[in-house]
DRENDO-1510 file (C-alpha; in Angstrom, 1 decimal, always signed):
<recs>
REC; n; res; u; v; w
REC; 1; MET; +13.0; -9.7; -10.7 .
REC; 2; LEU; +9.6; -8.3; -11.1 .
REC; 3; ASN; +9.3; -5.6; -13.9 .
REC; 4; TYR; +6.9; -2.5; -12.7 .
REC; 5; THR; +5.2; +0.1; -15.0 .
REC; 6; VAL; +4.8; +3.1; -12.2 .
REC; 7; ARG; +2.2; +5.6; -13.5 .
REC; 8; VAL; +1.0; +8.7; -11.9 .
REC; 9; LEU; -2.5; +8.3; -10.5 .
REC; 10; THR; -5.2; +10.8; -9.1 .
REC; 11; LEU; -7.4; +9.5; -6.3 .
REC; 12; TYR; -10.4; +10.9; -6.6 .
REC; 13; LYS; -12.1; +9.8; -2.8 .
REC; 14; ASP; -10.6; +8.5; +0.0 .
REC; 15; LEU; -10.3; +5.0; +0.6 .
REC; 16; CYS; -11.3; +3.5; +3.8 .
REC; 17; TYR; -9.9; +1.2; +6.1 .
REC; 18; ALA; -11.3; +0.0; +9.8 .
REC; 19; SER; -9.1; -2.0; +12.0 .
REC; 20; ASP; -12.1; -4.0; +13.5 .
REC; 21; ALA; -11.5; -7.3; +11.7 .
REC; 22; SER; -14.9; -8.6; +13.3 .
REC; 23; SER; -17.6; -5.9; +11.3 .
REC; 24; ASP; -19.8; -7.6; +9.1 .
REC; 25; SER; -19.2; -4.0; +6.9 .
REC; 26; ILE; -15.5; -5.1; +5.8 .
REC; 27; ASP; -14.2; -7.2; +3.0 .
REC; 28; LYS; -11.2; -9.2; +4.5 .
REC; 29; ASN; -9.8; -10.0; +0.9 .
REC; 30; ASN; -8.8; -5.9; +0.7 .
REC; 31; PHE; -6.3; -4.9; +3.5 .
REC; 32; LEU; -3.7; -2.1; +3.9 .
REC; 33; TYR; -0.4; -1.7; +5.4 .
REC; 34; ARG; +0.9; +1.8; +6.0 .
REC; 35; TYR; +5.2; +1.8; +5.9 .
REC; 36; THR; +7.6; +4.9; +6.5 .
REC; 37; CYS; +10.3; +5.1; +3.5 .
REC; 38; ALA; +13.7; +6.1; +5.4 .
REC; 39; VAL; +15.7; +7.1; +1.8 .
REC; 40; GLY; +16.3; +10.0; +1.1 .
REC; 41; PRO; +14.7; +11.9; -1.7 .
REC; 42; ARG; +17.5; +12.0; -4.1 .
REC; 43; GLU; +19.6; +9.1; -2.8 .
REC; 44; PRO; +20.9; +7.4; -6.0 .
REC; 45; GLU; +21.8; +3.7; -4.6 .
REC; 46; PRO; +20.0; +3.6; -1.0 .
REC; 47; ARG; +20.3; +0.1; +1.2 .
REC; 48; LEU; +16.7; -2.1; +0.1 .
REC; 49; SER; +16.4; -2.4; +4.0 .
REC; 50; ARG; +15.8; +0.9; +3.9 .
REC; 51; PHE; +12.4; +1.3; +1.7 .
REC; 52; LEU; +10.7; +0.3; +4.5 .
REC; 53; ILE; +9.9; +0.4; +7.8 .
REC; 54; LYS; +7.9; +0.8; +10.9 .
REC; 55; PRO; +5.5; -1.8; +9.1 .
REC; 56; ARG; +1.5; -0.6; +10.7 .
REC; 57; PHE; -1.4; -3.0; +9.8 .
REC; 58; GLU; -4.4; -0.9; +9.0 .
REC; 59; GLY; -7.4; -2.8; +8.6 .
REC; 60; TYR; -9.7; -3.8; +5.9 .
REC; 61; ALA; -11.9; -2.2; +3.5 .
REC; 62; LEU; -14.9; -1.1; +4.4 .
REC; 63; THR; -17.8; -2.1; +2.2 .
REC; 64; GLU; -19.7; +0.5; -0.2 .
REC; 65; SER; -22.5; +0.8; +3.1 .
REC; 66; ALA; -20.1; +1.3; +5.6 .
REC; 67; LYS; -18.3; +4.2; +3.8 .
REC; 68; PRO; -18.3; +7.5; +5.9 .
REC; 69; VAL; -19.6; +10.9; +4.8 .
REC; 70; THR; -16.2; +12.7; +3.5 .
REC; 71; GLY; -15.1; +14.9; +6.0 .
REC; 72; VAL; -17.0; +13.4; +9.3 .
REC; 73; LYS; -15.4; +10.6; +11.8 .
REC; 74; THR; -18.1; +8.2; +12.1 .
REC; 75; GLU; -18.1; +5.1; +14.9 .
REC; 76; THR; -17.8; +3.1; +11.6 .
REC; 77; ASN; -14.5; +4.5; +10.4 .
REC; 78; ALA; -13.4; +5.3; +14.2 .
REC; 79; GLY; -9.9; +3.9; +15.0 .
REC; 80; GLY; -9.4; +3.1; +10.9 .
REC; 81; SER; -7.6; +4.8; +8.0 .
REC; 82; THR; -7.6; +6.2; +5.1 .
REC; 83; ILE; -5.3; +6.7; +1.5 .
REC; 84; PRO; -6.0; +10.0; +1.3 .
REC; 85; ALA; -7.5; +11.3; -2.0 .
REC; 86; GLY; -4.6; +12.8; -3.5 .
REC; 87; LEU; -1.8; +12.7; -6.5 .
REC; 88; TYR; +0.3; +9.3; -6.3 .
REC; 89; LEU; +2.7; +7.5; -7.8 .
REC; 90; PHE; +1.3; +4.0; -8.4 .
REC; 91; LEU; +2.1; +0.5; -8.8 .
REC; 92; GLN; +0.6; -2.9; -9.1 .
REC; 93; SER; +1.5; -6.2; -9.3 .
REC; 94; PHE; +0.7; -9.8; -8.6 .
REC; 95; MET; +2.6; -11.3; -5.8 .
REC; 96; PRO; +4.6; -14.5; -7.3 .
REC; 97; LEU; +3.3; -17.6; -6.5 .
REC; 98; THR; +5.7; -19.7; -4.6 .
REC; 99; GLU; +3.5; -22.3; -3.0 .
REC; 100; PRO; +0.4; -23.4; -2.0 .
REC; 101; ALA; -1.2; -20.2; -0.1 .
REC; 102; ALA; -3.5; -22.5; +2.1 .
REC; 103; ALA; -0.9; -24.7; +3.5 .
REC; 104; ASP; +1.2; -22.4; +5.9 .
REC; 105; ASN; -1.5; -19.7; +6.3 .
REC; 106; THR; +0.4; -16.4; +4.6 .
REC; 107; GLY; -2.6; -15.0; +3.1 .
REC; 108; ASN; -3.4; -14.0; +6.7 .
REC; 109; PRO; -2.0; -10.3; +6.8 .
REC; 110; ALA; -1.4; -11.0; +10.9 .
REC; 111; ASP; +0.7; -14.1; +10.0 .
REC; 112; LYS; +4.4; -12.7; +10.7 .
REC; 113; LYS; +6.0; -15.5; +8.7 .
REC; 114; GLY; +4.2; -15.0; +5.7 .
REC; 115; GLN; +4.7; -11.0; +5.8 .
REC; 116; LYS; +8.4; -11.9; +6.4 .
REC; 117; LYS; +8.0; -13.4; +2.9 .
REC; 118; LYS; +6.5; -11.1; +1.4 .
REC; 119; LEU; +8.1; -8.0; +2.5 .
REC; 120; ASN; +11.6; -8.1; +0.2 .
REC; 121; ILE; +9.2; -8.2; -2.5 .
REC; 122; TYR; +7.6; -4.8; -1.4 .
REC; 123; ARG; +10.9; -3.3; -0.9 .
REC; 124; ARG; +11.8; -4.2; -4.7 .
REC; 125; ALA; +8.8; -2.4; -5.7 .
REC; 126; ALA; +9.4; +0.7; -3.0 .
REC; 127; GLU; +12.9; +0.9; -4.8 .
REC; 128; HIS; +11.3; +0.3; -8.2 .
REC; 129; LEU; +9.0; +3.5; -7.1 .
REC; 130; HIS; +12.0; +5.7; -5.8 .
REC; 131; THR; +14.2; +5.0; -8.9 .
REC; 132; GLU; +11.0; +6.3; -11.7 .
REC; 133; ALA; +10.3; +9.2; -9.1 .
REC; 134; LEU; +14.2; +10.3; -9.8 .
REC; 135; TRP; +14.0; +10.1; -13.4 .
REC; 136; MET; +10.8; +11.1; -13.7 .
REC; 137; GLU; +11.9; +14.1; -11.0 .
REC; 138; ILE; +8.9; +14.0; -9.4 .
REC; 139; ASP; +9.0; +14.6; -5.5 .
REC; 140; PHE; +7.4; +12.9; -2.8 .
REC; 141; TYR; +4.9; +14.8; -0.4 .
REC; 142; ASP; +5.7; +12.7; +2.1 .
REC; 143; ASP; +7.7; +9.3; +3.8 .
REC; 144; THR; +4.5; +7.3; +3.9 .
REC; 145; VAL; +4.3; +4.3; +1.8 .
REC; 146; TYR; +1.0; +2.5; +1.3 .
REC; 147; ILE; +0.5; -1.4; +0.2 .
REC; 148; ARG; -2.8; -2.5; -0.4 .
REC; 149; THR; -3.8; -5.8; -1.1 .
REC; 150; LEU; -6.2; -7.5; -2.5 .
REC; 151; LYS; -7.2; -11.1; -2.9 .
REC; 152; GLU; -9.4; -13.1; -5.2 .
REC; 153; GLY; -9.7; -16.6; -5.0 .
REC; 154; ASN; -5.8; -17.9; -5.0 .
REC; 155; ALA; -4.9; -14.4; -6.8 .
REC; 156; GLU; -3.7; -11.7; -4.6 .
REC; 157; VAL; -2.2; -8.4; -6.1 .
REC; 158; PHE; -0.4; -5.5; -4.5 .
REC; 159; GLN; -0.7; -1.8; -4.9 .
REC; 160; LEU; +2.2; +0.5; -3.7 .
REC; 161; PHE; +0.7; +4.4; -3.3 .
REC; 162; ARG; +3.1; +7.0; -2.3 .
REC; 163; LYS; +2.2; +10.8; -2.3 .
REC; 164; ILE; +3.7; +13.3; -4.6 .
REC; 165; THR; +3.8; +17.0; -5.0 .
REC; 166; ALA; +2.0; +18.6; -8.1 .
REC; 167; LYS; +3.9; +18.8; -11.0 .
REC; 168; LYS; +5.8; +21.9; -11.6 .
REC; 169; THR; +4.8; +23.5; -15.1 .
REC; 170; ASP; +7.4; +25.2; -17.3 .
</recs>
């Protein structure tokens, strides 16, 4: 089992994604999925399958030159998505290497077989995020879980983002 370090992250600007894979202004090594978490905020031992449901591929990262001006919807980001700026509970980890990635095309985000293999790892990470939120007495803003995947060569990193409410001060 992987051990994750969870952090509170302030995202100062939106991370922008476009669903149009044919565009020259995207980075296919950086893509985003959005899931819904069906686990209640104070649920102590939920079933693993409830952590990530309703997967939705949000697209590939826009390159710096293609990023829209904040608050302005342009043709470049039309149909795209963002991880909005804000306060998040965050974790990052390397995807464990189980077999050569090129052998079965598991690196392709549209590959259902490859995603199914990774889903259990993502769910364990989401479970860890939930447990840390309980320990830290942090409330999630909503039920959205963003999973961002970054690739460089044979290495793959995944990141989970869950928006949180501002911490209470005593």
